mmCIF file of the N, C-alpha and C atoms, coordinates in Angstrom:
data_MODEL
# 
_entry.id   MODEL 
# 
loop_
_atom_site.group_PDB 
_atom_site.id 
_atom_site.type_symbol 
_atom_site.label_atom_id 
_atom_site.label_alt_id 
_atom_site.label_comp_id 
_atom_site.label_asym_id 
_atom_site.label_entity_id 
_atom_site.label_seq_id 
_atom_site.pdbx_PDB_ins_code 
_atom_site.Cartn_x 
_atom_site.Cartn_y 
_atom_site.Cartn_z 
_atom_site.occupancy 
_atom_site.B_iso_or_equiv 
_atom_site.pdbx_formal_charge 
_atom_site.auth_seq_id 
_atom_site.auth_comp_id 
_atom_site.auth_asym_id 
_atom_site.auth_atom_id 
_atom_site.pdbx_PDB_model_num 
ATOM 1   N N  . MET A 1 1  ? 88.148 80.009 69.157 1.00 0.00 ? 1  MET A N  1 
ATOM 2   C CA . MET A 1 1  ? 88.502 78.669 69.583 1.00 0.00 ? 1  MET A CA 1 
ATOM 3   C C  . MET A 1 1  ? 88.235 78.538 71.072 1.00 0.00 ? 1  MET A C  1 
ATOM 4   N N  . LEU A 1 2  ? 87.686 77.403 71.472 1.00 0.00 ? 2  LEU A N  1 
ATOM 5   C CA . LEU A 1 2  ? 87.417 77.116 72.875 1.00 0.00 ? 2  LEU A CA 1 
ATOM 6   C C  . LEU A 1 2  ? 88.060 75.793 73.249 1.00 0.00 ? 2  LEU A C  1 
ATOM 7   N N  . LYS A 1 3  ? 88.747 75.793 74.350 1.00 0.00 ? 3  LYS A N  1 
ATOM 8   C CA . LYS A 1 3  ? 89.312 74.569 74.903 1.00 0.00 ? 3  LYS A CA 1 
ATOM 9   C C  . LYS A 1 3  ? 88.556 74.287 76.200 1.00 0.00 ? 3  LYS A C  1 
ATOM 10  N N  . ILE A 1 4  ? 88.184 73.031 76.407 1.00 0.00 ? 4  ILE A N  1 
ATOM 11  C CA . ILE A 1 4  ? 87.485 72.624 77.616 1.00 0.00 ? 4  ILE A CA 1 
ATOM 12  C C  . ILE A 1 4  ? 88.350 71.603 78.341 1.00 0.00 ? 4  ILE A C  1 
ATOM 13  N N  . GLU A 1 5  ? 88.744 71.940 79.559 1.00 0.00 ? 5  GLU A N  1 
ATOM 14  C CA . GLU A 1 5  ? 89.503 71.006 80.396 1.00 0.00 ? 5  GLU A CA 1 
ATOM 15  C C  . GLU A 1 5  ? 88.619 70.594 81.563 1.00 0.00 ? 5  GLU A C  1 
ATOM 16  N N  . ARG A 1 6  ? 88.712 69.345 81.931 1.00 0.00 ? 6  ARG A N  1 
ATOM 17  C CA . ARG A 1 6  ? 87.885 68.791 82.995 1.00 0.00 ? 6  ARG A CA 1 
ATOM 18  C C  . ARG A 1 6  ? 88.765 68.402 84.185 1.00 0.00 ? 6  ARG A C  1 
ATOM 19  N N  . SER A 1 7  ? 88.279 68.728 85.385 1.00 0.00 ? 7  SER A N  1 
ATOM 20  C CA . SER A 1 7  ? 88.937 68.246 86.601 1.00 0.00 ? 7  SER A CA 1 
ATOM 21  C C  . SER A 1 7  ? 87.846 67.830 87.584 1.00 0.00 ? 7  SER A C  1 
ATOM 22  N N  . SER A 1 8  ? 88.198 66.932 88.491 1.00 0.00 ? 8  SER A N  1 
ATOM 23  C CA . SER A 1 8  ? 87.221 66.449 89.461 1.00 0.00 ? 8  SER A CA 1 
ATOM 24  C C  . SER A 1 8  ? 87.916 66.164 90.780 1.00 0.00 ? 8  SER A C  1 
ATOM 25  N N  . ASP A 1 9  ? 87.209 66.444 91.863 1.00 0.00 ? 9  ASP A N  1 
ATOM 26  C CA . ASP A 1 9  ? 87.729 66.107 93.185 1.00 0.00 ? 9  ASP A CA 1 
ATOM 27  C C  . ASP A 1 9  ? 87.040 64.855 93.724 1.00 0.00 ? 9  ASP A C  1 
ATOM 28  N N  . GLY A 1 10 ? 86.315 64.155 92.866 1.00 0.00 ? 10 GLY A N  1 
ATOM 29  C CA . GLY A 1 10 ? 85.582 62.972 93.273 1.00 0.00 ? 10 GLY A CA 1 
ATOM 30  C C  . GLY A 1 10 ? 84.113 63.262 93.542 1.00 0.00 ? 10 GLY A C  1 
ATOM 31  N N  . ASN A 1 11 ? 83.801 64.502 93.904 1.00 0.00 ? 11 ASN A N  1 
ATOM 32  C CA . ASN A 1 11 ? 82.418 64.893 94.161 1.00 0.00 ? 11 ASN A CA 1 
ATOM 33  C C  . ASN A 1 11 ? 81.899 65.897 93.141 1.00 0.00 ? 11 ASN A C  1 
ATOM 34  N N  . VAL A 1 12 ? 82.743 66.850 92.783 1.00 0.00 ? 12 VAL A N  1 
ATOM 35  C CA . VAL A 1 12 ? 82.357 67.934 91.880 1.00 0.00 ? 12 VAL A CA 1 
ATOM 36  C C  . VAL A 1 12 ? 83.264 67.913 90.660 1.00 0.00 ? 12 VAL A C  1 
ATOM 37  N N  . THR A 1 13 ? 82.649 68.015 89.481 1.00 0.00 ? 13 THR A N  1 
ATOM 38  C CA . THR A 1 13 ? 83.409 68.127 88.246 1.00 0.00 ? 13 THR A CA 1 
ATOM 39  C C  . THR A 1 13 ? 83.428 69.585 87.826 1.00 0.00 ? 13 THR A C  1 
ATOM 40  N N  . THR A 1 14 ? 84.612 70.088 87.521 1.00 0.00 ? 14 THR A N  1 
ATOM 41  C CA . THR A 1 14 ? 84.755 71.457 87.048 1.00 0.00 ? 14 THR A CA 1 
ATOM 42  C C  . THR A 1 14 ? 85.174 71.423 85.589 1.00 0.00 ? 14 THR A C  1 
ATOM 43  N N  . LEU A 1 15 ? 84.425 72.146 84.770 1.00 0.00 ? 15 LEU A N  1 
ATOM 44  C CA . LEU A 1 15 ? 84.799 72.334 83.372 1.00 0.00 ? 15 LEU A CA 1 
ATOM 45  C C  . LEU A 1 15 ? 85.472 73.688 83.273 1.00 0.00 ? 15 LEU A C  1 
ATOM 46  N N  . HIS A 1 16 ? 86.742 73.691 82.898 1.00 0.00 ? 16 HIS A N  1 
ATOM 47  C CA . HIS A 1 16 ? 87.520 74.919 82.758 1.00 0.00 ? 16 HIS A CA 1 
ATOM 48  C C  . HIS A 1 16 ? 87.451 75.339 81.288 1.00 0.00 ? 16 HIS A C  1 
ATOM 49  N N  . LEU A 1 17 ? 86.845 76.494 81.032 1.00 0.00 ? 17 LEU A N  1 
ATOM 50  C CA . LEU A 1 17 ? 86.742 76.997 79.672 1.00 0.00 ? 17 LEU A CA 1 
ATOM 51  C C  . LEU A 1 17 ? 87.894 77.948 79.406 1.00 0.00 ? 17 LEU A C  1 
ATOM 52  N N  . ILE A 1 18 ? 88.538 77.773 78.261 1.00 0.00 ? 18 ILE A N  1 
ATOM 53  C CA . ILE A 1 18 ? 89.701 78.578 77.902 1.00 0.00 ? 18 ILE A CA 1 
ATOM 54  C C  . ILE A 1 18 ? 89.503 79.110 76.487 1.00 0.00 ? 18 ILE A C  1 
ATOM 55  N N  . GLY A 1 19 ? 89.524 80.429 76.344 1.00 0.00 ? 19 GLY A N  1 
ATOM 56  C CA . GLY A 1 19 ? 89.406 81.035 75.022 1.00 0.00 ? 19 GLY A CA 1 
ATOM 57  C C  . GLY A 1 19 ? 88.087 81.727 74.798 1.00 0.00 ? 19 GLY A C  1 
ATOM 58  N N  . ARG A 1 20 ? 87.488 81.459 73.641 1.00 0.00 ? 20 ARG A N  1 
ATOM 59  C CA . ARG A 1 20 ? 86.264 82.148 73.211 1.00 0.00 ? 20 ARG A CA 1 
ATOM 60  C C  . ARG A 1 20 ? 85.094 81.181 73.177 1.00 0.00 ? 20 ARG A C  1 
ATOM 61  N N  . LEU A 1 21 ? 84.041 81.529 73.889 1.00 0.00 ? 21 LEU A N  1 
ATOM 62  C CA . LEU A 1 21 ? 82.821 80.721 73.881 1.00 0.00 ? 21 LEU A CA 1 
ATOM 63  C C  . LEU A 1 21 ? 81.859 81.338 72.875 1.00 0.00 ? 21 LEU A C  1 
ATOM 64  N N  . GLN A 1 22 ? 81.653 80.616 71.779 1.00 0.00 ? 22 GLN A N  1 
ATOM 65  C CA . GLN A 1 22 ? 80.773 81.090 70.722 1.00 0.00 ? 22 GLN A CA 1 
ATOM 66  C C  . GLN A 1 22 ? 79.742 80.017 70.403 1.00 0.00 ? 22 GLN A C  1 
ATOM 67  N N  . GLU A 1 23 ? 78.740 80.404 69.647 1.00 0.00 ? 23 GLU A N  1 
ATOM 68  C CA . GLU A 1 23 ? 77.604 79.526 69.367 1.00 0.00 ? 23 GLU A CA 1 
ATOM 69  C C  . GLU A 1 23 ? 78.032 78.135 68.896 1.00 0.00 ? 23 GLU A C  1 
ATOM 70  N N  . GLU A 1 24 ? 79.035 78.059 68.047 1.00 0.00 ? 24 GLU A N  1 
ATOM 71  C CA . GLU A 1 24 ? 79.428 76.748 67.511 1.00 0.00 ? 24 GLU A CA 1 
ATOM 72  C C  . GLU A 1 24 ? 80.037 75.821 68.564 1.00 0.00 ? 24 GLU A C  1 
ATOM 73  N N  . HIS A 1 25 ? 80.410 76.356 69.733 1.00 0.00 ? 25 HIS A N  1 
ATOM 74  C CA . HIS A 1 25 ? 81.002 75.541 70.799 1.00 0.00 ? 25 HIS A CA 1 
ATOM 75  C C  . HIS A 1 25 ? 79.960 74.968 71.760 1.00 0.00 ? 25 HIS A C  1 
ATOM 76  N N  . ILE A 1 26 ? 78.741 75.478 71.693 1.00 0.00 ? 26 ILE A N  1 
ATOM 77  C CA . ILE A 1 26 ? 77.722 75.084 72.661 1.00 0.00 ? 26 ILE A CA 1 
ATOM 78  C C  . ILE A 1 26 ? 77.397 73.585 72.602 1.00 0.00 ? 26 ILE A C  1 
ATOM 79  N N  . PRO A 1 27 ? 77.223 72.967 71.437 1.00 0.00 ? 27 PRO A N  1 
ATOM 80  C CA . PRO A 1 27 ? 76.950 71.521 71.432 1.00 0.00 ? 27 PRO A CA 1 
ATOM 81  C C  . PRO A 1 27 ? 78.042 70.699 72.136 1.00 0.00 ? 27 PRO A C  1 
ATOM 82  N N  . GLU A 1 28 ? 79.296 71.060 71.926 1.00 0.00 ? 28 GLU A N  1 
ATOM 83  C CA . GLU A 1 28 ? 80.391 70.351 72.594 1.00 0.00 ? 28 GLU A CA 1 
ATOM 84  C C  . GLU A 1 28 ? 80.315 70.553 74.100 1.00 0.00 ? 28 GLU A C  1 
ATOM 85  N N  . LEU A 1 29 ? 80.017 71.757 74.528 1.00 0.00 ? 29 LEU A N  1 
ATOM 86  C CA . LEU A 1 29 ? 79.911 72.043 75.954 1.00 0.00 ? 29 LEU A CA 1 
ATOM 87  C C  . LEU A 1 29 ? 78.732 71.285 76.568 1.00 0.00 ? 29 LEU A C  1 
ATOM 88  N N  . ILE A 1 30 ? 77.632 71.193 75.861 1.00 0.00 ? 30 ILE A N  1 
ATOM 89  C CA . ILE A 1 30 ? 76.481 70.410 76.346 1.00 0.00 ? 30 ILE A CA 1 
ATOM 90  C C  . ILE A 1 30 ? 76.875 68.952 76.533 1.00 0.00 ? 30 ILE A C  1 
ATOM 91  N N  . ARG A 1 31 ? 77.601 68.385 75.575 1.00 0.00 ? 31 ARG A N  1 
ATOM 92  C CA . ARG A 1 31 ? 78.052 66.989 75.700 1.00 0.00 ? 31 ARG A CA 1 
ATOM 93  C C  . ARG A 1 31 ? 78.943 66.808 76.925 1.00 0.00 ? 31 ARG A C  1 
ATOM 94  N N  . GLU A 1 32 ? 79.841 67.762 77.154 1.00 0.00 ? 32 GLU A N  1 
ATOM 95  C CA . GLU A 1 32 ? 80.726 67.679 78.324 1.00 0.00 ? 32 GLU A CA 1 
ATOM 96  C C  . GLU A 1 32 ? 79.936 67.760 79.621 1.00 0.00 ? 32 GLU A C  1 
ATOM 97  N N  . ILE A 1 33 ? 78.930 68.615 79.665 1.00 0.00 ? 33 ILE A N  1 
ATOM 98  C CA . ILE A 1 33 ? 78.090 68.740 80.856 1.00 0.00 ? 33 ILE A CA 1 
ATOM 99  C C  . ILE A 1 33 ? 77.325 67.441 81.089 1.00 0.00 ? 33 ILE A C  1 
ATOM 100 N N  . GLU A 1 34 ? 76.759 66.880 80.042 1.00 0.00 ? 34 GLU A N  1 
ATOM 101 C CA . GLU A 1 34 ? 75.959 65.659 80.165 1.00 0.00 ? 34 GLU A CA 1 
ATOM 102 C C  . GLU A 1 34 ? 76.776 64.475 80.656 1.00 0.00 ? 34 GLU A C  1 
ATOM 103 N N  . LYS A 1 35 ? 78.029 64.391 80.281 1.00 0.00 ? 35 LYS A N  1 
ATOM 104 C CA . LYS A 1 35 ? 78.833 63.239 80.714 1.00 0.00 ? 35 LYS A CA 1 
ATOM 105 C C  . LYS A 1 35 ? 79.581 63.501 82.020 1.00 0.00 ? 35 LYS A C  1 
ATOM 106 N N  . SER A 1 36 ? 79.352 64.650 82.640 1.00 0.00 ? 36 SER A N  1 
ATOM 107 C CA . SER A 1 36 ? 80.078 65.011 83.855 1.00 0.00 ? 36 SER A CA 1 
ATOM 108 C C  . SER A 1 36 ? 79.422 64.550 85.145 1.00 0.00 ? 36 SER A C  1 
ATOM 109 N N  . GLY A 1 37 ? 78.235 64.010 85.096 1.00 0.00 ? 37 GLY A N  1 
ATOM 110 C CA . GLY A 1 37 ? 77.578 63.584 86.312 1.00 0.00 ? 37 GLY A CA 1 
ATOM 111 C C  . GLY A 1 37 ? 76.685 64.672 86.877 1.00 0.00 ? 37 GLY A C  1 
ATOM 112 N N  . SER A 1 38 ? 76.289 64.483 88.115 1.00 0.00 ? 38 SER A N  1 
ATOM 113 C CA . SER A 1 38 ? 75.250 65.351 88.673 1.00 0.00 ? 38 SER A CA 1 
ATOM 114 C C  . SER A 1 38 ? 75.755 66.678 89.238 1.00 0.00 ? 38 SER A C  1 
ATOM 115 N N  . VAL A 1 39 ? 76.965 66.718 89.754 1.00 0.00 ? 39 VAL A N  1 
ATOM 116 C CA . VAL A 1 39 ? 77.473 67.953 90.366 1.00 0.00 ? 39 VAL A CA 1 
ATOM 117 C C  . VAL A 1 39 ? 78.561 68.537 89.475 1.00 0.00 ? 39 VAL A C  1 
ATOM 118 N N  . ILE A 1 40 ? 78.266 69.693 88.929 1.00 0.00 ? 40 ILE A N  1 
ATOM 119 C CA . ILE A 1 40 ? 79.180 70.305 87.967 1.00 0.00 ? 40 ILE A CA 1 
ATOM 120 C C  . ILE A 1 40 ? 79.262 71.800 88.216 1.00 0.00 ? 40 ILE A C  1 
ATOM 121 N N  . GLN A 1 41 ? 80.394 72.364 87.871 1.00 0.00 ? 41 GLN A N  1 
ATOM 122 C CA . GLN A 1 41 ? 80.574 73.817 87.879 1.00 0.00 ? 41 GLN A CA 1 
ATOM 123 C C  . GLN A 1 41 ? 81.434 74.183 86.676 1.00 0.00 ? 41 GLN A C  1 
ATOM 124 N N  . ILE A 1 42 ? 81.300 75.444 86.263 1.00 0.00 ? 42 ILE A N  1 
ATOM 125 C CA . ILE A 1 42 ? 82.031 75.915 85.085 1.00 0.00 ? 42 ILE A CA 1 
ATOM 126 C C  . ILE A 1 42 ? 82.950 77.047 85.500 1.00 0.00 ? 42 ILE A C  1 
ATOM 127 N N  . SER A 1 43 ? 84.237 76.879 85.244 1.00 0.00 ? 43 SER A N  1 
ATOM 128 C CA . SER A 1 43 ? 85.213 77.925 85.526 1.00 0.00 ? 43 SER A CA 1 
ATOM 129 C C  . SER A 1 43 ? 85.403 78.783 84.284 1.00 0.00 ? 43 SER A C  1 
ATOM 130 N N  . MET A 1 44 ? 85.217 80.076 84.473 1.00 0.00 ? 44 MET A N  1 
ATOM 131 C CA . MET A 1 44 ? 85.289 81.032 83.364 1.00 0.00 ? 44 MET A CA 1 
ATOM 132 C C  . MET A 1 44 ? 86.550 81.897 83.440 1.00 0.00 ? 44 MET A C  1 
ATOM 133 N N  . ALA A 1 45 ? 87.501 81.540 84.283 1.00 0.00 ? 45 ALA A N  1 
ATOM 134 C CA . ALA A 1 45 ? 88.667 82.386 84.538 1.00 0.00 ? 45 ALA A CA 1 
ATOM 135 C C  . ALA A 1 45 ? 89.454 82.728 83.277 1.00 0.00 ? 45 ALA A C  1 
ATOM 136 N N  . GLU A 1 46 ? 89.473 81.817 82.305 1.00 0.00 ? 46 GLU A N  1 
ATOM 137 C CA . GLU A 1 46 ? 90.290 82.038 81.116 1.00 0.00 ? 46 GLU A CA 1 
ATOM 138 C C  . GLU A 1 46 ? 89.462 82.274 79.852 1.00 0.00 ? 46 GLU A C  1 
ATOM 139 N N  . VAL A 1 47 ? 88.215 82.681 80.044 1.00 0.00 ? 47 VAL A N  1 
ATOM 140 C CA . VAL A 1 47 ? 87.361 83.024 78.904 1.00 0.00 ? 47 VAL A CA 1 
ATOM 141 C C  . VAL A 1 47 ? 87.585 84.488 78.573 1.00 0.00 ? 47 VAL A C  1 
ATOM 142 N N  . ASP A 1 48 ? 87.926 84.780 77.328 1.00 0.00 ? 48 ASP A N  1 
ATOM 143 C CA . ASP A 1 48 ? 88.195 86.174 76.978 1.00 0.00 ? 48 ASP A CA 1 
ATOM 144 C C  . ASP A 1 48 ? 87.167 86.785 76.048 1.00 0.00 ? 48 ASP A C  1 
ATOM 145 N N  . LEU A 1 49 ? 86.238 85.969 75.515 1.00 0.00 ? 49 LEU A N  1 
ATOM 146 C CA . LEU A 1 49 ? 85.199 86.511 74.650 1.00 0.00 ? 49 LEU A CA 1 
ATOM 147 C C  . LEU A 1 49 ? 84.022 85.551 74.633 1.00 0.00 ? 49 LEU A C  1 
ATOM 148 N N  . VAL A 1 50 ? 82.804 86.113 74.686 1.00 0.00 ? 50 VAL A N  1 
ATOM 149 C CA . VAL A 1 50 ? 81.583 85.311 74.621 1.00 0.00 ? 50 VAL A CA 1 
ATOM 150 C C  . VAL A 1 50 ? 80.613 86.024 73.692 1.00 0.00 ? 50 VAL A C  1 
ATOM 151 N N  . ASP A 1 51 ? 79.980 85.276 72.786 1.00 0.00 ? 51 ASP A N  1 
ATOM 152 C CA . ASP A 1 51 ? 78.967 85.904 71.927 1.00 0.00 ? 51 ASP A CA 1 
ATOM 153 C C  . ASP A 1 51 ? 77.594 85.782 72.595 1.00 0.00 ? 51 ASP A C  1 
ATOM 154 N N  . LEU A 1 52 ? 76.572 86.330 71.946 1.00 0.00 ? 52 LEU A N  1 
ATOM 155 C CA . LEU A 1 52 ? 75.232 86.357 72.536 1.00 0.00 ? 52 LEU A CA 1 
ATOM 156 C C  . LEU A 1 52 ? 74.699 84.954 72.815 1.00 0.00 ? 52 LEU A C  1 
ATOM 157 N N  . ALA A 1 53 ? 74.894 84.023 71.900 1.00 0.00 ? 53 ALA A N  1 
ATOM 158 C CA . ALA A 1 53 ? 74.437 82.646 72.115 1.00 0.00 ? 53 ALA A CA 1 
ATOM 159 C C  . ALA A 1 53 ? 75.135 82.032 73.323 1.00 0.00 ? 53 ALA A C  1 
ATOM 160 N N  . GLY A 1 54 ? 76.423 82.319 73.483 1.00 0.00 ? 54 GLY A N  1 
ATOM 161 C CA . GLY A 1 54 ? 77.166 81.827 74.637 1.00 0.00 ? 54 GLY A CA 1 
ATOM 162 C C  . GLY A 1 54 ? 76.635 82.402 75.937 1.00 0.00 ? 54 GLY A C  1 
ATOM 163 N N  . ILE A 1 55 ? 76.317 83.697 75.927 1.00 0.00 ? 55 ILE A N  1 
ATOM 164 C CA . ILE A 1 55 ? 75.758 84.337 77.120 1.00 0.00 ? 55 ILE A CA 1 
ATOM 165 C C  . ILE A 1 55 ? 74.423 83.705 77.474 1.00 0.00 ? 55 ILE A C  1 
ATOM 166 N N  . ARG A 1 56 ? 73.583 83.496 76.481 1.00 0.00 ? 56 ARG A N  1 
ATOM 167 C CA . ARG A 1 56 ? 72.276 82.885 76.749 1.00 0.00 ? 56 ARG A CA 1 
ATOM 168 C C  . ARG A 1 56 ? 72.424 81.461 77.271 1.00 0.00 ? 56 ARG A C  1 
ATOM 169 N N  . PHE A 1 57 ? 73.381 80.725 76.741 1.00 0.00 ? 57 PHE A N  1 
ATOM 170 C CA . PHE A 1 57 ? 73.636 79.374 77.234 1.00 0.00 ? 57 PHE A CA 1 
ATOM 171 C C  . PHE A 1 57 ? 74.113 79.415 78.684 1.00 0.00 ? 57 PHE A C  1 
ATOM 172 N N  . LEU A 1 58 ? 75.041 80.307 78.996 1.00 0.00 ? 58 LEU A N  1 
ATOM 173 C CA . LEU A 1 58 ? 75.538 80.421 80.371 1.00 0.00 ? 58 LEU A CA 1 
ATOM 174 C C  . LEU A 1 58 ? 74.433 80.864 81.323 1.00 0.00 ? 58 LEU A C  1 
ATOM 175 N N  . ALA A 1 59 ? 73.547 81.737 80.859 1.00 0.00 ? 59 ALA A N  1 
ATOM 176 C CA . ALA A 1 59 ? 72.418 82.161 81.685 1.00 0.00 ? 59 ALA A CA 1 
ATOM 177 C C  . ALA A 1 59 ? 71.525 80.966 82.016 1.00 0.00 ? 59 ALA A C  1 
ATOM 178 N N  . ARG A 1 60 ? 71.274 80.095 81.019 1.00 0.00 ? 60 ARG A N  1 
ATOM 179 C CA . ARG A 1 60 ? 70.483 78.887 81.269 1.00 0.00 ? 60 ARG A CA 1 
ATOM 180 C C  . ARG A 1 60 ? 71.184 77.976 82.266 1.00 0.00 ? 60 ARG A C  1 
ATOM 181 N N  . CYS A 1 61 ? 72.497 77.811 82.091 1.00 0.00 ? 61 CYS A N  1 
ATOM 182 C CA . CYS A 1 61 ? 73.258 76.982 83.026 1.00 0.00 ? 61 CYS A CA 1 
ATOM 183 C C  . CYS A 1 61 ? 73.090 77.504 84.450 1.00 0.00 ? 61 CYS A C  1 
ATOM 184 N N  . ARG A 1 62 ? 73.300 78.806 84.607 1.00 0.00 ? 62 ARG A N  1 
ATOM 185 C CA . ARG A 1 62 ? 73.201 79.408 85.938 1.00 0.00 ? 62 ARG A CA 1 
ATOM 186 C C  . ARG A 1 62 ? 71.798 79.244 86.512 1.00 0.00 ? 62 ARG A C  1 
ATOM 187 N N  . SER A 1 63 ? 70.773 79.442 85.683 1.00 0.00 ? 63 SER A N  1 
ATOM 188 C CA . SER A 1 63 ? 69.400 79.308 86.180 1.00 0.00 ? 63 SER A CA 1 
ATOM 189 C C  . SER A 1 63 ? 69.061 77.860 86.534 1.00 0.00 ? 63 SER A C  1 
ATOM 190 N N  . GLU A 1 64 ? 69.794 76.898 85.959 1.00 0.00 ? 64 GLU A N  1 
ATOM 191 C CA . GLU A 1 64 ? 69.602 75.481 86.279 1.00 0.00 ? 64 GLU A CA 1 
ATOM 192 C C  . GLU A 1 64 ? 70.475 75.029 87.445 1.00 0.00 ? 64 GLU A C  1 
ATOM 193 N N  . GLY A 1 65 ? 71.182 75.967 88.064 1.00 0.00 ? 65 GLY A N  1 
ATOM 194 C CA . GLY A 1 65 ? 71.951 75.655 89.267 1.00 0.00 ? 65 GLY A CA 1 
ATOM 195 C C  . GLY A 1 65 ? 73.409 75.306 89.040 1.00 0.00 ? 65 GLY A C  1 
ATOM 196 N N  . ILE A 1 66 ? 73.921 75.509 87.836 1.00 0.00 ? 66 ILE A N  1 
ATOM 197 C CA . ILE A 1 66 ? 75.338 75.253 87.577 1.00 0.00 ? 66 ILE A CA 1 
ATOM 198 C C  . ILE A 1 66 ? 76.124 76.521 87.914 1.00 0.00 ? 66 ILE A C  1 
ATOM 199 N N  . PRO A 1 67 ? 76.985 76.467 88.931 1.00 0.00 ? 67 PRO A N  1 
ATOM 200 C CA . PRO A 1 67 ? 77.762 77.659 89.285 1.00 0.00 ? 67 PRO A CA 1 
ATOM 201 C C  . PRO A 1 67 ? 78.754 78.040 88.180 1.00 0.00 ? 67 PRO A C  1 
ATOM 202 N N  . LEU A 1 68 ? 78.853 79.340 87.945 1.00 0.00 ? 68 LEU A N  1 
ATOM 203 C CA . LEU A 1 68 ? 79.838 79.890 87.008 1.00 0.00 ? 68 LEU A CA 1 
ATOM 204 C C  . LEU A 1 68 ? 80.907 80.571 87.844 1.00 0.00 ? 68 LEU A C  1 
ATOM 205 N N  . LEU A 1 69 ? 82.082 79.983 87.875 1.00 0.00 ? 69 LEU A N  1 
ATOM 206 C CA . LEU A 1 69 ? 83.167 80.476 88.719 1.00 0.00 ? 69 LEU A CA 1 
ATOM 207 C C  . LEU A 1 69 ? 84.075 81.428 87.956 1.00 0.00 ? 69 LEU A C  1 
ATOM 208 N N  . ASN A 1 70 ? 84.583 82.421 88.654 1.00 0.00 ? 70 ASN A N  1 
ATOM 209 C CA . ASN A 1 70 ? 85.627 83.315 88.130 1.00 0.00 ? 70 ASN A CA 1 
ATOM 210 C C  . ASN A 1 70 ? 85.250 84.008 86.824 1.00 0.00 ? 70 ASN A C  1 
ATOM 211 N N  . SER A 1 71 ? 83.999 84.344 86.670 1.00 0.00 ? 71 SER A N  1 
ATOM 212 C CA . SER A 1 71 ? 83.548 85.031 85.464 1.00 0.00 ? 71 SER A CA 1 
ATOM 213 C C  . SER A 1 71 ? 83.947 86.500 85.533 1.00 0.00 ? 71 SER A C  1 
ATOM 214 N N  . SER A 1 72 ? 84.331 87.060 84.407 1.00 0.00 ? 72 SER A N  1 
ATOM 215 C CA . SER A 1 72 ? 84.668 88.480 84.402 1.00 0.00 ? 72 SER A CA 1 
ATOM 216 C C  . SER A 1 72 ? 83.403 89.300 84.658 1.00 0.00 ? 72 SER A C  1 
ATOM 217 N N  . GLN A 1 73 ? 83.587 90.505 85.108 1.00 0.00 ? 73 GLN A N  1 
ATOM 218 C CA . GLN A 1 73 ? 82.463 91.350 85.476 1.00 0.00 ? 73 GLN A CA 1 
ATOM 219 C C  . GLN A 1 73 ? 81.540 91.611 84.280 1.00 0.00 ? 73 GLN A C  1 
ATOM 220 N N  . TYR A 1 74 ? 82.121 91.864 83.102 1.00 0.00 ? 74 TYR A N  1 
ATOM 221 C CA . TYR A 1 74 ? 81.266 92.167 81.958 1.00 0.00 ? 74 TYR A CA 1 
ATOM 222 C C  . TYR A 1 74 ? 80.414 90.960 81.564 1.00 0.00 ? 74 TYR A C  1 
ATOM 223 N N  . ILE A 1 75 ? 80.945 89.754 81.683 1.00 0.00 ? 75 ILE A N  1 
ATOM 224 C CA . ILE A 1 75 ? 80.173 88.556 81.359 1.00 0.00 ? 75 ILE A CA 1 
ATOM 225 C C  . ILE A 1 75 ? 79.066 88.360 82.393 1.00 0.00 ? 75 ILE A C  1 
ATOM 226 N N  . THR A 1 76 ? 79.378 88.523 83.668 1.00 0.00 ? 76 THR A N  1 
ATOM 227 C CA . THR A 1 76 ? 78.381 88.388 84.726 1.00 0.00 ? 76 THR A CA 1 
ATOM 228 C C  . THR A 1 76 ? 77.251 89.396 84.541 1.00 0.00 ? 76 THR A C  1 
ATOM 229 N N  . GLU A 1 77 ? 77.601 90.634 84.246 1.00 0.00 ? 77 GLU A N  1 
ATOM 230 C CA . GLU A 1 77 ? 76.576 91.666 84.057 1.00 0.00 ? 77 GLU A CA 1 
ATOM 231 C C  . GLU A 1 77 ? 75.703 91.365 82.833 1.00 0.00 ? 77 GLU A C  1 
ATOM 232 N N  . TRP A 1 78 ? 76.307 90.879 81.768 1.00 0.00 ? 78 TRP A N  1 
ATOM 233 C CA . TRP A 1 78 ? 75.563 90.544 80.564 1.00 0.00 ? 78 TRP A CA 1 
ATOM 234 C C  . TRP A 1 78 ? 74.599 89.386 80.832 1.00 0.00 ? 78 TRP A C  1 
ATOM 235 N N  . ILE A 1 79 ? 75.065 88.376 81.567 1.00 0.00 ? 79 ILE A N  1 
ATOM 236 C CA . ILE A 1 79 ? 74.197 87.260 81.944 1.00 0.00 ? 79 ILE A CA 1 
ATOM 237 C C  . ILE A 1 79 ? 73.028 87.760 82.784 1.00 0.00 ? 79 ILE A C  1 
ATOM 238 N N  . ASP A 1 80 ? 73.311 88.637 83.743 1.00 0.00 ? 80 ASP A N  1 
ATOM 239 C CA . ASP A 1 80 ? 72.256 89.199 84.595 1.00 0.00 ? 80 ASP A CA 1 
ATOM 240 C C  . ASP A 1 80 ? 71.193 89.898 83.750 1.00 0.00 ? 80 ASP A C  1 
ATOM 241 N N  . LYS A 1 81 ? 71.605 90.639 82.739 1.00 0.00 ? 81 LYS A N  1 
ATOM 242 C CA . LYS A 1 81 ? 70.650 91.332 81.860 1.00 0.00 ? 81 LYS A CA 1 
ATOM 243 C C  . LYS A 1 81 ? 69.804 90.348 81.077 1.00 0.00 ? 81 LYS A C  1 
ATOM 244 N N  . GLU A 1 82 ? 70.397 89.226 80.659 1.00 0.00 ? 82 GLU A N  1 
ATOM 245 C CA . GLU A 1 82 ? 69.643 88.220 79.905 1.00 0.00 ? 82 GLU A CA 1 
ATOM 246 C C  . GLU A 1 82 ? 68.604 87.526 80.794 1.00 0.00 ? 82 GLU A C  1 
ATOM 247 N N  . LEU A 1 83 ? 68.877 87.447 82.084 1.00 0.00 ? 83 LEU A N  1 
ATOM 248 C CA . LEU A 1 83 ? 67.958 86.773 82.993 1.00 0.00 ? 83 LEU A CA 1 
ATOM 249 C C  . LEU A 1 83 ? 66.784 87.652 83.422 1.00 0.00 ? 83 LEU A C  1 
ATOM 250 N N  . LEU A 1 84 ? 66.859 88.939 83.138 1.00 0.00 ? 84 LEU A N  1 
ATOM 251 C CA . LEU A 1 84 ? 65.762 89.847 83.534 1.00 0.00 ? 84 LEU A CA 1 
ATOM 252 C C  . LEU A 1 84 ? 64.508 89.616 82.737 1.00 0.00 ? 84 LEU A C  1 
# 
């Protein structure tokens, strides 16, 4: 299960992901990104599990300039490997 909470300071929208990011959650996350405007970041502080599709999606986000905040070390390292 993944919960997505949105916050904004007027300039930057942060999507706070809570729980497990799995392939079936990606379409919902894409919709949230698309309706968030031009400046967005993703907080990963409360993500406890990500599958391969989720890692690949996050790698694409990062390569497109979307910052991934507070990601655990194992998720960051896995994303780095996917980008090689």
